[in-house]
C-alpha positions, -999 to +999 in steps of 0.1 A: +000+000+000+013+034-010+018+061+016-005+091+012+011+125+020-015+150+031-009+187+021-003+194+058+027+170+058+042+185+027+068+211+037+066+230+003+028+232+006+030+244+042+056+270+033+034+283+004+004+285+028+024+304+054+038+327+027+003+334+014-009+343+049+021+365+056+018+382+022-019+390+027-011+406+061+018+427+048+000+437+017-029+449+038-006+470+060+011+485+030-023+494+014-034+510+046-002+531+048-006+542+012-042+552+018-031+573+048-009+593+025-036+607+002-065+627+014-094+612-006-116+636+013-145+621+031-156+597+003-173+565+012-160+533-002-189+532-027-181+567-038-144+558-042-153+528-062-174+549-086-147+575-090-121+548-097-144+531-122-149+563-141-112+570-139-103+536-153-131+530-177-142+565-188-177+579-189-206+557-179-243+557-172-258+552-138-270+518-150-235+508-161-220+519-128-247+500-109-241+469-128-203+472-122-209+476-085-236+449-083-263+472-070-296+487-080-296+518-102-316+537-076-288+531-050-262+541-075-282+572-083-278+583-047-241+578-047-237+597-080-259+625-067-236+630-037-205+630-060-222+656-082-230+678-052-193+675-042-182+686-077-165+654-085-188+640-112-207+657-140-232+645-164-238+651-201-263+637-226-251+604-242-244+612-279-256+576-288-288+579-267-300+613-257-323+598-230-292+586-211-267+607-191-230+599-194-212+606-161-176+616-161-151+630-136-147+667-132-113+684-136-113+689-098-118+652-093-090+643-117-067+667-099-077+651-065-068+616-080-035+628-094-026+645-062-034+614-042-014+591-064+016+615-063+014+616-025+013+578-023+041+574-048+062+600-030+057+583+004+066+549-011+097+564-028+109+580+004+102+548+024+122+526-001+151+551-002+154+555+035+146+520+047+163+498+021+199+496+010+209+490-026+208+452-024+174+453-007+161+476-034+173+450-060+155+423-040+124+444-039+126+449-077+125+411-081+097+408-057+076+434-075+080+414-107+068+383-089+039+402-073+029+414-108+028+378-120+006+369-090-017+399-097-022+386-133-030+350-121 
């Protein structure tokens, strides 16, 4: 009879499981630190999701945004209204269907996004430069490549 090795008995499997848990915790801490660096105002997570969707995908209707966020159009309408009042989102008639309104980011919102990204990148640059020596920066470059491969999995 052949011996069966359970995943818990396999050192490589156990190491990968421990690495996954450690990476999740460290990535979460890094994300929190990066979020602290950029003042996103007092946007809710739903509002941030809408702003990021419009930034990534371009103009969209309330229905498209609702579908992307897996919510009812009425709920998305309330989120969009708050963003419009804050001056972050503006609407214009859809050239393909005048009954629809295409929502897009205002220049003020684009500036807020750019400022936030610059602040996060600057913080990360300063942290890398002050905390890591040249050899560690080279190791980090290799790790970033590996993380990119994981992100594309």
